[in-house]
C-alpha positions in Angstrom: 0.0 0.0 0.0 1.3 3.4 -0.9 2.4 5.7 1.9 0.7 9.1 1.8 2.2 11.9 3.9 -0.5 14.2 5.3 1.0 17.2 7.1 -0.8 20.3 8.4 1.0 23.6 7.9 -1.5 25.8 9.6 1.0 26.8 12.4 3.7 27.7 9.9 1.5 30.0 7.8 -0.9 31.2 10.5 -1.8 34.9 10.0 -0.6 35.0 6.4 -3.9 34.3 4.7 -7.2 36.1 5.1 -10.2 34.7 6.9 -12.0 33.8 3.6 -9.4 31.2 2.5 -10.4 27.6 2.4 -8.3 24.6 3.2 -5.6 24.1 0.7 -4.3 20.6 -0.1 -1.0 20.3 -2.0 -0.3 16.9 -3.6 3.1 16.4 -5.0 5.3 13.6 -6.6 8.8 13.5 -8.1 10.9 11.1 -10.1 8.1 8.9 -11.4 10.3 7.9 -14.2 7.7 6.5 -16.6 6.4 4.1 -14.0 2.8 3.8 -15.2 1.8 0.6 -13.5 2.3 -0.6 -9.9 5.5 -2.4 -9.1 5.6 -6.2 -9.3 8.6 -7.0 -7.2 8.1 -9.0 -4.0 8.8 -6.0 -1.7 6.8 -3.5 -3.7 4.0 -5.6 -5.1 1.0 -3.6 -6.1 2.5 -0.2 -5.1 3.4 2.9 -7.1 2.9 4.0 -10.6 0.7 6.7 -12.2 -2.4 4.4 -12.1 -2.4 4.4 -8.3 -1.4 8.1 -8.1 -4.3 9.0 -10.4 -6.8 7.1 -8.3 -5.6 8.8 -5.1 -5.6 12.3 -6.7 -9.1 11.8 -8.0 -10.3 10.8 -4.5 -8.7 13.9 -2.9 -10.2 16.2 -5.5 -13.6 14.7 -4.9 -13.4 15.0 -1.2 -11.8 18.5 -1.0 -13.0 20.1 -4.2 -11.0 20.6 -7.4 -10.3 24.3 -6.6 -8.8 23.5 -3.3 -6.2 21.0 -4.5 -2.8 21.9 -6.0 -1.1 19.1 -8.0 2.7 19.4 -8.6 5.5 17.3 -10.1 9.1 18.0 -9.1 10.6 16.6 -12.3 11.9 13.4 -14.0 8.6 12.1 -15.2 10.6 10.6 -18.1 12.9 7.6 -18.5 13.0 4.4 -16.5 10.7 1.9 -18.2 10.0 0.5 -21.6 7.0 2.9 -21.9 9.5 5.7 -22.4 11.7 3.7 -24.8 8.7 2.8 -27.0 6.6 6.0 -26.9 9.5 8.5 -26.5 7.8 10.5 -23.8 4.5 11.1 -25.5 2.6 8.8 -23.1 3.9 10.6 -20.0 2.6 13.9 -21.4 -0.8 12.4 -22.0 -0.9 11.2 -18.4 0.2 14.5 -17.0 -2.6 16.2 -19.0 -5.2 13.6 -18.1 -4.4 14.0 -14.4 -4.5 17.8 -14.8 -1.2 18.6 -13.1 -1.1 22.3 -12.3 2.6 22.8 -12.4 5.8 20.9 -13.1 9.5 21.6 -13.0 12.1 20.1 -15.4 14.2 17.1 -14.3 17.4 16.2 -16.1 15.8 13.2 -17.8 13.3 15.4 -19.5 16.2 16.3 -21.8 17.2 12.7 -22.7 15.9 13.0 -26.3 17.2 16.5 -26.9 15.9 20.1 -26.6 13.8 20.1 -29.8 12.1 16.9 -28.8 11.3 18.2 -25.4 10.0 21.4 -26.8 7.6 19.6 -29.1 6.3 17.5 -26.2 6.0 20.5 -23.8 3.9 22.3 -26.5 1.2 19.6 -25.8 1.5 19.8 -22.0 -1.3 21.7 -20.3 0.6 22.2 -17.0 2.7 25.3 -16.3 6.5 24.5 -16.5 8.8 26.5 -14.3 12.6 26.6 -14.1 14.4 29.8 -13.0 18.0 28.8 -12.9 18.5 28.3 -16.6 18.1 30.7 -19.5 15.8 29.2 -22.2 15.2 32.5 -24.1 17.3 31.5 -27.1 15.9 27.9 -27.3 12.7 26.4 -28.6 11.6 25.9 -25.0 11.4 29.7 -24.4 7.6 29.9 -25.0 6.8 27.1 -22.5 9.4 27.2 -19.7 9.1 30.3 -17.3 10.9 31.1 -14.1 7.6 31.1 -12.1 3.9 30.8 -12.3 1.0 31.9 -10.2 -1.9 29.5 -9.4 -5.0 30.2 -7.4 -6.1 27.3 -5.2 -7.9 27.1 -1.9 -8.7 30.8 -1.9 -5.0 31.6 -2.1 -2.7 33.1 -4.6 0.3 30.8 -4.8 3.6 31.6 -6.5 5.6 28.7 -7.7 9.3 29.0 -8.7 11.2 26.2 -10.4 14.8 25.1 -10.2 16.7 22.1 -11.5 20.1 20.4 -11.0 23.4 21.1 -12.7 22.6 19.8 -16.1 26.3 19.7 -17.2 26.8 16.8 -14.7 23.9 14.6 -15.7 22.8 15.5 -19.3 24.7 14.8 -22.5 27.3 17.5 -23.0 26.0 18.3 -26.5 22.6 19.1 -25.0 23.6 20.7 -21.7 26.1 23.1 -23.3 23.3 24.7 -25.2 21.4 25.7 -22.1 23.0 28.7 -20.2 22.9 28.2 -16.4 22.1 31.2 -14.3 24.6 31.1 -11.4 23.8 31.6 -7.8 20.5 29.8 -7.6 19.6 31.4 -4.2 20.0 34.9 -5.6 17.8 34.0 -8.6 15.1 32.4 -6.5 15.1 35.3 -4.1 14.6 37.7 -6.9 11.5 36.0 -8.1 10.2 35.2 -4.5 10.5 38.9 -3.6 8.6 39.8 -6.8 5.9 37.3 -6.2 5.4 38.2 -2.5 5.8 42.0 -2.6 4.7 43.0 -6.2 2.3 40.2 -7.2 0.8 39.8 -3.8 1.1 36.1 -3.5 0.0 34.6 -0.2 2.5 31.7 -0.4 5.6 31.0 -2.5 6.8 27.4 -3.2 10.1 26.4 -4.6 9.5 23.4 -6.9 13.0 21.9 -7.1 14.8 19.1 -9.0 18.2 20.0 -7.4 18.3 17.1 -4.9 17.6 16.9 -1.2 21.1 18.0 0.0 21.1 20.9 -2.4 17.6 22.0 -1.3 18.6 22.0 2.4 21.7 24.0 1.5 19.8 26.5 -0.7 17.2 27.3 2.0 19.8 28.9 4.2 20.2 31.7 1.6 16.6 32.1 0.7 14.0 34.7 1.6 10.2 34.8 1.0 10.0 31.1 0.2 7.5 29.3 2.4 7.9 25.7 1.2 10.4 23.6 -0.8 9.1 20.5 -2.7 12.0 18.6 -4.2 13.1 15.8 -6.4 16.2 14.3 -8.2 17.9 12.4 -5.3 15.0 9.9 -4.8 15.1 10.6 -1.1 12.7 8.7 1.2 11.6 10.8 4.1 9.2 10.4 7.1 8.2 14.1 7.0 9.5 17.6 6.7 13.0 18.8 7.4 12.9 22.3 8.7 15.7 24.6 7.8 16.3 28.3 8.8 16.3 30.7 5.9 18.3 33.9 5.6 15.8 35.7 7.8 15.7 33.0 10.5 12.3 31.6 9.4 11.8 27.8 9.5 11.1 26.5 6.0 9.8 23.0 5.5 11.6 20.9 2.9 10.1 17.6 1.5 10.6 15.0 -1.2 8.7 11.9 -2.1 11.0 9.0 -2.9 10.5 7.6 -6.4 8.2 5.9 -9.0 5.0 7.1 -7.4 5.6 4.9 -4.3 4.7 7.9 -2.2 2.5 10.9 -2.8 3.0 14.0 -0.6 -0.1 15.5 0.9 0.3 18.9 2.6 -2.7 20.6 4.2 -2.7 24.4 4.8 -5.5 25.7 6.9 
């Protein structure tokens, strides 16, 4: 049976939202890696995969109301099973659309078939795609990948900033060399977080990261105006949040949800 984390953040964000806000439920996954079906190994029999994730998401939306549920993917929906090898990532896009993901960030394996191939697939993706620490302006991805997006759920205005890992270390050099990295990820995230909080009036700012758990923990110490970090890339299995002090001394929760859809994070904000 899949493990679902259900964690209330009402204490962390108390006083930030107005009295008219409803309960917000954030559902998030990472590193699903083309695992559509439940795992069949002895220790994971019947667990994981997009089929099970989808059933759970549908049940939460039915119980809580579609407008109160935010669905996020922290990257690497591609690569890992024969589904990707045969369908070249098209099937994963169909699934993300069918499940109505609100926002995703890019993992390194999204680039496995090249930039142009990814651009064609993202053109069909309904979800917002965010990544702030790379410059896509000169690439076919420029019309789809943005540093941030704003989503309204649960009576709240939520800013979501994306960040991904060092592509030069994990992506084919001929591909990675074409994508300029924006150095100092903390500075970049802070710029957009300040803009979202103080100019766009967002009630909450989420960093949707594919940098890896250790990198997320390290980055938080230099961040401001970020309320929550949802991560991926390192396939880290956790039993709840890790709280890290940001540059202003605020405790920021950091979370990640293992791999292959074996866990779905559920965060409730009252």
